[in-house]
ZAMARGU-4260 file (C-alpha; in steps of 0.2 Angstrom, whole numbers, plus 5000, padded with zeros to 4 digits):
<rodrens>
0) 4977/4588/4207 | 4978/4573/4195 | 4966/4571/4180 | 4961/4554/4187 | 4956/4561/4204
5) 4946/4576/4195 | 4937/4563/4185 | 4933/4552/4200 | 4926/4567/4210 | 4916/4574/4196
10) 4907/4557/4193 | 4903/4556/4212 | 4897/4574/4212 | 4886/4571/4197 | 4875/4559/4207
15) 4872/4571/4222 | 4858/4583/4220 | 4862/4595/4235 | 4874/4609/4231 | 4879/4609/4250
20) 4881/4590/4250 | 4892/4590/4234 | 4904/4602/4243 | 4904/4592/4259 | 4907/4576/4250
25) 4921/4583/4239 | 4930/4589/4254 | 4928/4572/4263 | 4934/4562/4248 | 4949/4573/4246
30) 4953/4569/4264 | 4951/4551/4262 | 4961/4550/4245 | 4975/4559/4253 | 4975/4547/4267
35) 4976/4532/4256 | 4989/4541/4244 | 5000/4544/4259 | 4999/4526/4264 | 5005/4520/4247
40) 5019/4534/4247 | 5025/4526/4263 | 5027/4510/4254 | 5040/4517/4243 | 5030/4519/4226
45) 5030/4535/4216 | 5017/4549/4218 | 5008/4545/4202 | 5006/4527/4206 | 5000/4531/4224
50) 4987/4543/4217 | 4981/4530/4205 | 4980/4516/4218 | 4971/4528/4230 | 4957/4532/4217
55) 4956/4514/4211 | 4954/4508/4229 | 4939/4520/4232 | 4928/4510/4221 | 4914/4514/4208
60) 4911/4533/4208 | 4893/4531/4202 | 4888/4519/4216 | 4898/4529/4229 | 4889/4545/4223
65) 4872/4537/4224 | 4875/4530/4241 | 4881/4547/4247 | 4867/4556/4239 | 4855/4546/4250
70) 4865/4548/4266 | 4868/4567/4264 | 4852/4573/4257 | 4846/4588/4266 | 4832/4583/4278
75) 4817/4593/4285 | 4814/4591/4303 | 4795/4588/4302 | 4793/4585/4321 | 4799/4602/4325
80) 4789/4610/4311 | 4773/4601/4317 | 4776/4607/4335 | 4780/4624/4328 | 4764/4625/4318
85) 4754/4618/4333 | 4761/4632/4345 | 4757/4645/4332 | 4739/4638/4330 | 4737/4638/4349
90) 4742/4656/4349 | 4726/4661/4341 | 4715/4654/4355 | 4718/4669/4367 | 4709/4679/4354
95) 4693/4670/4356 | 4690/4675/4374 | 4684/4693/4379 | 4678/4696/4362 | 4695/4699/4354
100) 4692/4688/4339 | 4679/4701/4333 | 4692/4715/4335 | 4699/4717/4318 | 4714/4725/4325
105) 4719/4710/4336 | 4714/4696/4323 | 4722/4705/4308 | 4739/4709/4316 | 4740/4691/4324
110) 4738/4683/4307 | 4751/4695/4300 | 4763/4691/4315 | 4761/4673/4313 | 4764/4673/4294
115) 4780/4684/4296 | 4786/4671/4310 | 4783/4656/4299 | 4792/4664/4284 | 4807/4669/4295
120) 4808/4651/4302 | 4808/4644/4284 | 4820/4657/4278 | 4832/4653/4292 | 4830/4634/4288
125) 4837/4636/4270 | 4852/4647/4276 | 4867/4638/4280 | 4870/4642/4298 | 4889/4636/4297
130) 4892/4652/4286 | 4888/4663/4301 | 4902/4655/4312 | 4915/4667/4307 | 4904/4683/4308
135) 4904/4686/4327 | 4911/4703/4326 | 4898/4708/4313 | 4883/4702/4323 | 4890/4710/4339
140) 4892/4727/4330 | 4874/4726/4322 | 4867/4721/4339 | 4876/4736/4348 | 4871/4748/4334
145) 4853/4743/4336 | 4854/4745/4355 | 4862/4762/4352 | 4848/4767/4340 | 4834/4762/4351
150) 4841/4772/4366 | 4844/4788/4355 | 4829/4787/4344 | 4815/4779/4354 | 4798/4787/4353
155) 4789/4777/4366 | 4793/4772/4384 | 4783/4758/4391 | 4786/4746/4406 | 4803/4753/4409
160) 4811/4751/4392 | 4814/4761/4376 | 4803/4757/4361 | 4804/4763/4343 | 4786/4762/4337
165) 4782/4762/4318 | 4763/4761/4316 | 4757/4746/4325 | 4775/4738/4326 | 4786/4741/4341
170) 4804/4738/4340 | 4812/4734/4357 | 4827/4728/4365 | 4822/4710/4363 | 4825/4712/4344
175) 4844/4713/4348 | 4845/4696/4356 | 4847/4686/4340 | 4862/4697/4335 | 4871/4694/4351
180) 4866/4676/4352 | 4875/4673/4335 | 4890/4684/4340 | 4893/4675/4356 | 4892/4658/4347
185) 4904/4664/4334 | 4916/4670/4348 | 4915/4655/4360 | 4918/4642/4346 | 4935/4650/4342
190) 4951/4644/4351 | 4958/4662/4349 | 4945/4671/4359 | 4951/4676/4376 | 4943/4680/4392
195) 4948/4698/4392 | 4939/4701/4376 | 4923/4693/4383 | 4924/4704/4398 | 4926/4720/4388
200) 4912/4715/4375 | 4900/4709/4389 | 4902/4725/4400 | 4900/4736/4384 | 4884/4727/4379
205) 4877/4726/4397 | 4879/4745/4398 | 4866/4747/4384 | 4855/4733/4390 | 4853/4741/4407
210) 4842/4754/4398 | 4829/4741/4393 | 4817/4730/4403 | 4824/4719/4417 | 4816/4704/4407
215) 4827/4708/4391 | 4842/4710/4402 | 4839/4694/4411 | 4837/4684/4395 | 4853/4692/4388
220) 4864/4688/4404 | 4858/4670/4407 | 4860/4666/4388 | 4878/4673/4388 | 4883/4665/4404
225) 4876/4648/4399 | 4884/4649/4382 | 4901/4654/4389 | 4900/4639/4401 | 4899/4627/4385
230) 4913/4637/4376 | 4931/4632/4374 | 4937/4644/4387 | 4945/4638/4403 | 4931/4633/4416
235) 4940/4639/4431 | 4942/4656/4423 | 4924/4656/4418 | 4919/4651/4436 | 4929/4666/4443
240) 4922/4678/4431 | 4904/4672/4434 | 4906/4673/4452 | 4912/4691/4451 | 4898/4696/4440
245) 4885/4689/4451 | 4893/4698/4466 | 4892/4714/4457 | 4874/4711/4451 | 4869/4708/4469
250) 4878/4724/4475 | 4870/4734/4461 | 4853/4727/4465 | 4854/4732/4483 | 4860/4750/4478
255) 4849/4751/4463 | 4833/4747/4474 | 4832/4766/4478 | 4831/4771/4460 | 4821/4757/4452
260) 4805/4761/4444 | 4789/4762/4455 | 4780/4748/4445 | 4795/4737/4446 | 4795/4739/4465
265) 4776/4736/4465 | 4779/4719/4456 | 4792/4713/4468 | 4782/4718/4484 | 4767/4709/4477
270) 4778/4694/4475 | 4785/4695/4493 | 4767/4699/4500 | 4754/4691/4488 | 4740/4695/4500
275) 4742/4714/4498 | 4726/4718/4489 | 4732/4736/4486 | 4745/4730/4473 | 4740/4729/4455
280) 4750/4714/4452 | 4741/4705/4467 | 4747/4687/4466 | 4732/4682/4477 | 4720/4687/4464
285) 4731/4678/4451 | 4731/4662/4461 | 4712/4664/4464 | 4708/4665/4445 | 4720/4651/4441
290) 4713/4639/4454 | 4695/4644/4450 | 4697/4639/4432 | 4693/4620/4435 | 4697/4607/4422
295) 4687/4615/4408 | 4688/4633/4412 | 4675/4648/4412 | 4674/4650/4394 | 4655/4654/4395
300) 4658/4668/4407 | 4662/4685/4400 | 4660/4696/4416 | 4678/4692/4423 | 4690/4703/4413
305) 4709/4699/4415 | 4721/4714/4412 | 4734/4711/4399 | 4725/4694/4394 | 4735/4693/4378
310) 4752/4697/4384 | 4759/4697/4401 | 4745/4686/4408 | 4741/4676/4393 | 4744/4659/4402
315) 4732/4664/4416 | 4719/4670/4404 | 4721/4654/4394 | 4719/4643/4409 | 4704/4653/4416
320) 4694/4652/4400 | 4699/4635/4394 | 4703/4626/4410 | 4718/4616/4417 | 4716/4602/4405
325) 4719/4613/4390 | 4732/4623/4399 | 4742/4606/4402 | 4740/4602/4384 | 4747/4619/4379
330) 4762/4618/4391 | 4765/4600/4385 | 4766/4606/4367 | 4778/4620/4371 | 4788/4609/4382
335) 4790/4596/4368 | 4798/4610/4358 | 4812/4610/4371 | 4813/4591/4372 | 4815/4590/4353
340) 4829/4603/4353 | 4838/4594/4367 | 4836/4578/4357 | 4845/4586/4342 | 4858/4594/4352
345) 4863/4577/4360 | 4867/4570/4343 | 4878/4585/4338 | 4897/4585/4341 | 4902/4601/4332
350) 4906/4614/4345 | 4898/4629/4335 | 4882/4619/4332 | 4882/4614/4350 | 4883/4632/4356
355) 4869/4637/4345 | 4858/4624/4351 | 4862/4627/4369 | 4858/4646/4366 | 4842/4642/4358
360) 4837/4630/4373 | 4841/4643/4386 | 4832/4658/4377 | 4817/4647/4374 | 4816/4640/4392
365) 4818/4656/4401 | 4803/4662/4392 | 4792/4647/4395 | 4797/4643/4413 | 4798/4662/4417
370) 4780/4666/4411 | 4772/4650/4418 | 4782/4651/4434 | 4776/4669/4438 | 4758/4664/4435
375) 4759/4649/4447 | 4768/4660/4460 | 4786/4654/4458 | 4793/4670/4451 | 4789/4689/4452
380) 4777/4697/4440 | 4787/4702/4424 | 4783/4706/4406 | 4790/4689/4401 | 4781/4683/4385
385) 4775/4665/4383 | 4783/4658/4367 | 4771/4659/4352 | 4756/4663/4362 | 4759/4680/4369
390) 4752/4694/4357 | 4766/4704/4349 | 4778/4704/4334 | 4794/4704/4343 | 4791/4688/4354
395) 4784/4679/4338 | 4799/4684/4328 | 4812/4680/4341 | 4805/4662/4344 | 4803/4659/4325
400) 4821/4664/4323 | 4826/4651/4336 | 4815/4637/4327 | 4823/4642/4311 | 4841/4640/4318
405) 4836/4622/4324 | 4828/4618/4307 | 4844/4624/4298 | 4855/4613/4310 | 4844/4598/4307
410) 4844/4600/4288 | 4863/4599/4288 | 4866/4587/4303 | 4873/4574/4291 | 4885/4587/4283
415) 4896/4587/4299 | 4912/4577/4301 | 4928/4577/4311 | 4937/4583/4295 | 4925/4598/4292
420) 4924/4603/4310 | 4943/4604/4311 | 4942/4615/4295 | 4929/4626/4302 | 4940/4629/4318
425) 4955/4635/4308
</rodrens>
């Protein structure tokens, strides 16, 4: 590299405050300088003369650096942060009914969970997500080891899944979703990743996920299938594989019905026959409470107790005590989070970044639509959490992690180009 080029690049970089932006701009300017240099070399002049002309043709390095500093300055996605904060704030409201706000156990842990979630989102925002692209095998290994640990060292078994409980904290299978999410995004963005590798790795991970709740299994399978559809793998092969997997799942479902847990059969029967009053998860009762809420709720009534009001039935209890109007506002805020992520994804062309955003949207949407859908009677009753609202550490951390990925992508959205994208794919 010539001394003149080094001097030019150093002057440009001296005007750029962000370390990430400096590296990006340096790579881009090298690319453009080489293009101009090659142009002059084809004209028949010497290499030194071509280098000098290329640098001179770029212009004033100080002005270029100042302009690029404004363009590539890392940005904070305030809209997503505001929606994130609003969702976390609304998560406190379920504590107000049934006297939970006076319960030091609930209120203290809820504050701790939200603080941890907020910190995780901010930490992820400052991490350069692009550095995770080539670590798919590491994340897959970590996720598999965590699943193996939970199945071998669990000390609690609740609602059909292994849980490792440490004091008030419960580590469950849901915690492994981020690891496999990052693993599949890293695998699928590579041109060298083959279908047989996917089948082998997916079947292996699926074997461990079968030991956990159907909800966690469902999130994992739908997330993986959605991400592979957006991958670089051949669409025809993907369609054949997905069709085969769905056929196997259907067969397994018919055969496995005889061995499925009693409480799971109970939930499905209550969905098929919602007017069976002997079932605990009686959809007719859920429907009655939902319709009885009215526009402004029954917040003055304390005689109607709702089971699992802060977790599996949080949207029902939220609606019953605060009314349809407030429930609509809650659903709107949570839906706007999805809309915001989709808006960002629409403006991104990088394959790895697109895969991450697609994965984020599907994981978030499954939770939102699944939870609300079961309350209004569209889906069977499950232990699906409502993002940011349901009580518990794992649901908060999972969705805070997703928000952190989105914030990290938005912060660096102006640091993507065809040149760097090509380099990342090599």
